[in-house]
N, C-alpha and C positions, 0 to 999 in steps of 0.2 A: 165554514161548514165542514164537518168531518165526513169525507166521502165514504169511509168504511162503514158508517152507521146508516147510510142511505139505503132504503129498501127499493125494490123494483117499482112498487106502487107509487112511492113518493117521487121517484124519478119520472114516471109517466105523467103524474099530475103536474110536476114542474114543467115538463116539456109542453104539455097541453096549454098551460097558462101562458107560456112563452110564445106559442104559436098564435094564441088569441090576441096577445098584445101586438105581435108582428102584423096580424091581419088588420087590427084597428089602426096601426100606424100607417100601413100601406094605403088603406082606404082614405084616411085623412089626407095623406100626401096627394093622392089622385084628385080628391075634391079641391084641394088648394091649387093644384096645377091646372085642372080642367074646368072647375066650377060646374061639372056635369054630374048630376045625381045618378043618371043611368049608368055611367061608367063606374061610379063608386059602387053601386049595387052589383054590377057584374064582377068587379074585383072582389067584393065581399063574399058573394055567393060562391065564386070559384075558390076562394081561400077556405071558405067553410067546407066545401066539397073535398078539397085536399085534406083538410083537418080530419073530416069524418073517415076518409080512406085510410089515413095514418092511424087513427084510433082503431078502426076495424082490423087493420093489419097487425098492430101491436097486440090487440086482444086475441087475435088468432094465434100469433106466435106464443103469447103467454099461455094460452090454452094448450097448445102443443107441448110447450115446455113442462107445464104441470102434469100433463098426461104421461109424457116421457119420464119425468122424474118419479112419478108414482110407479110406473112399470119397472123402471130401473131399480127402485127400492124393493119392489116385490121380487124381482129376479135375484137381487143380492140376498134377500131373506131366504129364498128357495135354495140358493147356493150354500148359504151358511147352515141351513137345516139339513143339507145332504139330499135334497129331492132328486129324483131320477132325471127330470128334465125341467128346467125353469120355464115358467109361463111366458109366452110372447104374444102381447096384445097388438103390437104395431105390425101391420101387414103391408101398408102401402110403401112404394119405393120412394124413400126420402132419406135425408141425412140421419134422422132419428132411427130409421129402419136399419141403415148401414151400421150405426153404432150398436144397435140392439142385436143385429145378426152377428157381429164380431164378438160381442160379449157372450152370446150363446156358444159360439165356436170355442171361446176361451174356456167356458164352463165344460164343454165336451172334452177338451184336452185335459183339463184338471181331473175330470172323472176318469179318463183313460189312465192317467198317471196314478190316480188313487187305486184303481182296480189292479193296475200292474204291481204297485207296491204291496197291495193285499195278497195278490197271487204269489209274489216272490216271498213274502213273509210266510205264507202257508207252505210253500215248497221248502223253505228253509226249516220250518218246524218239522215237516215230514222227513227231511233229510237227517236232521239231528236225531229224531226218533228212530229212523232206520239204522243210523250208525250206532246209536246206543244199544239197539237190539242185537246188532251183528257182533259188536265187540264184547258183549256181556259173557257169552260162553267161553271164548278164548281166555279172557281175563280171569274168569272163575276157575278154569282149568289150570292156568298158570299159578294162581294163588294156592290151589290145592296141592300142586306138585311142589311148590316152594315150601309150603307148610310141612309136607311129608318129609322132604329132604332135610329140613332144619330141625325138626322136632323129634324125629324118630331115627333109630339105627336101621339103616337100609343096606343090604348086601351090595357089593360092587356091581354085580350083574343087574340088579334092580335099579341102581343109581343110573347106569347107562341107559336102561329103558326109560326111566323118568326123564333123563336129560334129552333123549331123542324125542320123546313126546313133547317136552317143553320147546324144543327147537321147531317142531312141527306147528305148535300153536303160535310161536313168534313169526314164523313164515306166513301163517294165515293172516295175522294182524298186519304184517307188512304188505301182503298182497291186497288186503282190504283197503289200507290207506292209499296205496298207489292207485288203485282203481278209483277211489273216491276223488283223489286229486285230479286225475285225468277227466273224470266226469264233470267236476265242478269247473275246471278250466274250459272245457268245451261249452258248457251251459252258459257261462258268464262271458264268453267271447275272449278270454285271456289268450287262448290259442286260436289262431286263425288258420284255416286249412288252405294250403297253397295248391289250388287245383290247376292242373294243366293237362293237355292231351298227351298221353303217353301209353306205351304198351302195358297191358294188364298182366302179361306173362311173368315179368320179373316180380311184380307185386304179389301175384299168386304163389310164385316159387318161394318167396320169403315167408309167406304165411304157412305154406306146407312144410318148410324146414323146421318150424317150431313144434310140429306134431309127429314127425316121422319116428322119433325114438319111442314115444308112448305107443304109437300104432304098431311098431315092430314088436314091442313087448307083448301086446295082445294078439299078435299075428293077424292084424287087420290088413286086408288087401286094399291098396289105394290106387285108383285109376284116374288119370287126368287127360282130358281132351281139350286142349287149348292151343290155338295157333299163335305163333310168335308175333304175327302182324296185327292182331286185334288190339285196338286202342280205345281208351275211354278217358274222359276228363275227370281226373281224380288226384287226390293227395296220396302219394305212394306209401308213406309211413303209416298214416292213420287208416287208410283203406286196408293195408296189409294187416293191421291190428284187428280191424272189424272182421275180415275174412278168417283170421286166426281164431277169433272167439267162436265162430260157427264151427270151424273144423275141430277145435278143441272139444267142444260139446259133442260133436259127432263121435270122436274117439272115446270120450268118457262114457257115453250111453249106448255104445255099440258093443255087444258081447264079443268075447274072443273068437277069432276066426271069421268075423264079419267083413263087410265090404263098405268102402266109401268111394263114391264116384263124383268127380268134379268135371263139369262140362261148361264150356263158354261158347256162346254164339252171339252173333251180331244181329240186332234188330234195326229198324229204320232210325229210331231216335236213341235207343238204349243198347247197352251191352249187358246181356243176361248171363249171370254166373249161377249155375245150379250146383248145389252141394247136397248130394243124396247119400243117405246111410241106411244100414239095415239094423238100426237100433231098436230101442223099446217103443218108440213112437210117442206122440203127444195126443191126448184126448181132444176131440174137436172143441169142447167147451172151454178148454184151457189155451187154445192156440192164439187167442187174442190177448191173453194176459202174460204170456211168457216173456214179453218185452218190457214188462214193468220192472222197476228197480227193486232188487233183492227178492224177486219172486222165484220160488222154487216149489215144485210139486212135492207132495208128501211121499210119493213113491221113490224119490231119488235123494232123500236126505242122507242116505248112507254113502253117497258119492261126494267126493271133495268138490267144493264150490260155494260161492256166496250169492249167486243169482244176479250178477251185475253185468256179465259179459254181453248178453243179448241186448240189454238196455243200452250199453255203450255202443254196440254195433249199430243199432237203429239210429242213435244220435249222430254218429259219424256219417252214415249213408245219407240221412235226411239233410244234413248240413251241406252236402254236395249236390243236392237236387235229385237224389235217387230215392229208392224205396225198397222194401223187403216184403216178400210173400212167403208163406209157409203152407205146405200141404203135408199131412201126416196121417198115419193109421196105426193105432195101437198094435204093437207086436210085429209090425212090418217095416217100420222105419219112417224117416222124415225127409222132406226135400225143402231146403231153404233156397229161395231164388232172390239174388241180389241184382238190382237194376241200377246201372250207372249211365249217366248221360254220355253220349259219344262225343259231343262237341259243346 
């Protein structure tokens, strides 16, 4: 007999016949040994009762298996069709329920991974679109300058002006690529922030050092109120860059002769860093969008920048468990408040 070709029904019938034969054999043996028909009937009825119990048990198990297999197949069909949540008909606490529950959890994990991949793909497409949009203008300018220098007779003075403009466009492309590399590394976790509790004074001093020259050119007065003993849990290099981005924007958008004030104070759980300026201000309806990647207001397109500094700043602060708030009034200036965990 080929065991691979046996169905469950055939196996059940075979076992039933075998039990019936065993019952007959035991009954005959009891009669031969005791010559008592009452004992034979007792043995026969007991064997028949056991047989019926076995049949009922097998039938119940078979029914459960069929129900579970049907539910299993329906769930697999739902998973393959991409349904939001596969149907679960088994509710009682049993082995089938446990298998069904874990299958449901597997499906949830698969859906989460699918949604994550879809989100990453969408973000990648947006990133490619943003980069394409940002590099379009510098590349077009470089092509125009190169075409002018190679195809036309240009005076020496004009050549110098064109070459200076070309250098400016190259610097813009380089700055854009560096900013995008930093952003992508932070988002993908390639760069891990080394947070530790340390004074914020040196971090803030490094950030201020990057804007002093530009502030001096515009005669902007910078005031700093920060105790050397105030500490927060942060990565000095990346937090310094985040603060520099805010300070750099403050210098860019503050008119000549304006003022920038930096104040640091300790709260119970956070260290609060206020960077206030007397610049052009941000309209209330735009205060929630200035942290988007490549976002720039129409009113400031004549100022150098690509609109990625505040986005990068928010990413850096958020990855350290902190957050940023902004309060601003058009024509009166802005206050960016950075909150860093103290421990």
